C-alpha positions as CSV (number, residue, x, y, z in Angstrom):
1,M,-10.1,55.8,6.5
2,I,-11.5,53.3,8.2
3,N,-15.3,51.8,7.0
4,I,-17.3,50.2,9.3
5,L,-20.6,48.3,9.6
6,I,-23.2,49.1,12.6
7,A,-25.6,46.4,13.8
8,D,-27.8,47.0,16.1
9,D,-31.7,45.9,16.1
10,H,-32.6,49.1,18.4
11,Q,-32.2,52.9,16.1
12,V,-31.8,55.0,19.2
13,V,-28.6,53.2,19.5
14,R,-27.4,53.0,16.2
15,K,-28.3,56.8,15.1
16,G,-26.1,57.3,18.7
17,L,-22.5,55.5,17.3
18,V,-23.7,57.4,14.2
19,F,-23.7,60.4,15.0
20,F,-20.1,60.2,17.2
21,F,-18.5,58.7,14.3
22,Q,-19.4,61.6,12.6
23,T,-16.9,63.9,15.0
24,Q,-13.5,60.9,14.3
25,E,-12.1,61.8,11.2
26,D,-10.9,58.3,10.1
27,I,-13.5,56.7,10.6
28,E,-16.1,56.4,8.6
29,V,-20.3,54.5,8.8
30,A,-20.4,53.3,5.4
31,Y,-24.1,51.6,6.7
32,E,-26.3,50.5,9.5
33,A,-28.1,47.6,9.9
34,S,-30.9,46.0,11.7
35,N,-29.8,42.6,11.9
36,G,-27.6,40.1,10.9
37,E,-29.5,39.1,6.9
38,E,-29.0,42.7,6.2
39,V,-25.4,42.7,7.3
40,L,-24.5,40.1,4.8
41,D,-26.8,41.5,2.1
42,Y,-24.7,44.9,2.4
43,M,-21.0,42.8,2.5
44,T,-21.5,40.3,-0.3
45,N,-21.4,44.3,-3.0
46,N,-19.3,46.3,-0.5
47,Q,-16.7,46.2,2.1
48,A,-16.5,47.3,5.7
49,D,-13.1,46.7,7.5
50,V,-15.0,46.8,11.2
51,V,-18.0,45.1,11.5
52,I,-19.8,46.2,14.9
53,L,-22.2,44.2,15.9
54,D,-25.3,43.3,19.0
55,I,-25.7,40.3,20.3
56,Q,-29.6,40.1,20.7
57,M,-31.2,41.2,17.2
58,P,-33.7,39.0,15.1
59,K,-33.6,37.5,12.3
60,M,-30.4,36.7,13.0
61,D,-28.4,37.2,15.8
62,G,-25.2,39.1,16.5
63,I,-23.2,35.4,17.0
64,E,-24.6,34.1,13.8
65,T,-23.4,37.1,11.8
66,A,-20.1,37.0,12.9
67,K,-19.5,33.3,12.3
68,Q,-20.9,33.8,8.8
69,L,-19.1,36.9,8.5
70,R,-15.7,34.4,9.6
71,E,-16.6,32.2,7.1
72,Q,-17.5,34.2,4.1
73,F,-15.1,38.1,4.7
74,P,-12.2,36.5,6.8
75,C,-11.2,39.7,6.9
76,T,-12.9,41.5,8.1
77,K,-13.0,42.5,11.6
78,I,-16.2,41.9,14.4
79,V,-16.1,44.2,17.2
80,M,-19.2,42.4,19.3
81,L,-20.9,46.0,21.3
82,T,-23.6,44.5,23.9
83,S,-25.0,44.3,27.2
84,F,-23.6,40.8,28.1
85,S,-20.8,39.7,29.3
86,D,-22.1,36.2,31.2
87,Y,-20.5,33.3,30.3
88,D,-22.8,31.6,27.5
89,T,-22.7,34.9,25.8
90,V,-18.6,35.8,25.8
91,I,-17.5,32.0,24.3
92,P,-20.1,31.6,21.2
93,A,-18.8,34.8,20.4
94,V,-15.1,34.3,21.2
95,Q,-15.5,31.2,19.4
96,A,-17.4,32.7,16.5
97,G,-14.1,34.8,15.5
98,V,-15.0,38.0,16.4
99,N,-12.4,40.4,17.0
100,G,-13.4,42.6,19.9
101,Y,-15.7,42.0,22.7
102,Q,-17.5,45.4,23.9
103,M,-19.8,46.7,26.6
104,K,-22.7,49.4,26.0
105,D,-21.0,51.6,28.7
106,I,-17.6,51.5,27.4
107,D,-16.5,54.9,27.4
108,P,-17.2,56.2,23.2
109,D,-14.3,57.6,23.1
110,K,-13.0,53.6,24.1
111,L,-14.7,52.5,21.6
112,A,-13.6,54.6,18.8
113,E,-10.1,53.5,20.1
114,V,-11.0,50.2,20.6
115,I,-11.9,50.4,16.1
116,R,-8.9,51.4,15.2
117,R,-6.8,48.9,17.2
118,V,-8.7,45.8,16.3
119,H,-8.8,47.2,12.8
120,K,-5.1,47.0,13.0
121,G,-5.3,43.3,14.1
122,E,-5.4,43.2,18.3
123,T,-8.0,41.5,19.7
124,M,-9.4,44.1,22.5
125,I,-11.8,42.2,25.6
126,D,-13.9,43.8,27.5
127,E,-12.5,42.9,31.2
128,K,-15.2,41.5,32.6
129,A,-15.5,39.1,29.3
130,A,-11.9,38.2,29.9
131,S,-12.7,37.0,33.2
132,Q,-15.3,35.1,31.3
133,L,-12.5,33.1,29.4
134,M,-10.9,32.8,32.2
135,T,-13.2,30.8,34.1
136,H,-13.6,29.2,30.3
137,V,-9.9,28.2,30.5
138,T,-10.1,26.9,33.7
139,G,-12.9,25.0,33.8
140,A,-14.2,26.3,36.4
141,H,-17.3,27.3,34.6
142,Q,-17.9,23.1,34.4
143,Q,-17.8,22.6,37.9
144,E,-20.2,25.1,38.7
145,E,-22.4,23.2,35.7
146,E,-22.5,19.9,38.0
147,K,-22.8,21.5,40.9
148,R,-26.2,22.9,39.4
149,V,-27.4,19.4,38.2
150,N,-26.8,17.3,41.2
151,E,-28.6,20.1,42.7
152,L,-31.8,18.8,41.1
153,T,-34.3,16.7,42.5
154,R,-34.9,13.3,41.4
155,R,-38.3,14.2,39.6
156,E,-36.6,17.0,38.3
157,K,-34.0,15.0,36.6
158,D,-36.9,12.7,35.5
159,V,-38.6,15.4,34.2
160,L,-35.0,16.7,32.5
161,K,-34.3,13.4,30.9
162,E,-38.1,13.2,29.0
163,I,-37.2,16.7,28.1
164,M,-34.1,15.7,27.0
165,K,-36.3,12.8,24.5
166,G,-37.8,15.6,23.3
167,R,-41.5,15.2,24.4
168,S,-44.4,17.9,25.1
169,N,-45.8,18.2,28.3
170,K,-49.1,16.6,28.3
171,E,-46.6,13.7,26.9
172,I,-44.3,14.0,30.0
173,A,-46.8,13.8,32.3
174,D,-48.8,10.6,30.7
175,H,-45.1,9.3,31.3
176,L,-44.7,9.6,34.2
177,F,-47.9,9.6,35.7
178,I,-47.7,13.4,36.6
179,T,-50.5,16.4,35.7
180,E,-49.0,18.8,33.1
181,K,-49.6,21.3,36.3
182,T,-47.0,19.6,38.3
183,V,-45.2,19.3,35.1
184,K,-45.0,23.0,34.6
185,T,-43.8,23.2,38.3
186,H,-40.5,20.5,37.9
187,L,-40.1,22.8,34.6
188,S,-40.1,26.3,36.8
189,N,-37.6,24.5,39.1
190,V,-35.3,22.7,36.4
191,F,-34.5,26.0,34.3
192,S,-34.1,28.3,38.2
193,K,-31.8,26.0,39.2
194,L,-29.7,24.8,36.3
195,E,-30.1,29.1,35.9
196,V,-31.5,28.1,31.6
197,H,-33.9,30.3,29.9
198,D,-35.6,27.0,27.5
199,R,-36.2,23.5,27.3
200,T,-33.3,23.8,25.2
201,Q,-30.9,24.4,26.9
202,A,-32.0,22.8,29.8
203,A,-31.4,19.5,27.2
204,L,-28.1,20.7,26.8
205,F,-27.5,20.9,30.1
206,G,-28.8,16.9,30.5
207,V,-26.8,15.8,27.5
208,K,-23.8,17.0,29.1
209,Y,-24.4,15.8,32.2
210,M,-26.7,13.3,33.1
211,K,-25.6,9.7,32.4
């Protein structure tokens, strides 16, 4: 019997998986969790052969949970089950030490087979996620990121440099002698061109590619 732990903050998804695995003679759901902290709390005093993790969860997301699991429970197998197949999600997950990376639209019977094979020691990566790994290996992603930075205007680069210094919108406005509204416009353009969602991600771009 393969004991599994399912972690997903969406109860409908979680319960759906539980009901499905109840139809599998060789797989048993040992525990359900809605975030990474609950996973680690359970694993401290119990055991699961395979942990299924969602990427986006409150309190502790799937990638951080995978890192903690790999460090504290090295024999436990980890399968990331998510809706995201983008580079910035796949690579950190693989680097965190997951044994499987699958999309939520996977056929349930195939997911059961993934769990069986991961339990045996195989690595099971979805095709979309695998293509991102190839991009990572070839370095094409880095070239694409550099291209995005080069598309920034001089003023947008000035604002990005200020973000890298940790300055607020008001501080940036005062330092560059522009209005806060203008700063917000430049920030919006920076986020859009770099394809990031927040200041931290933008700052990481700057640190990596701006001299």
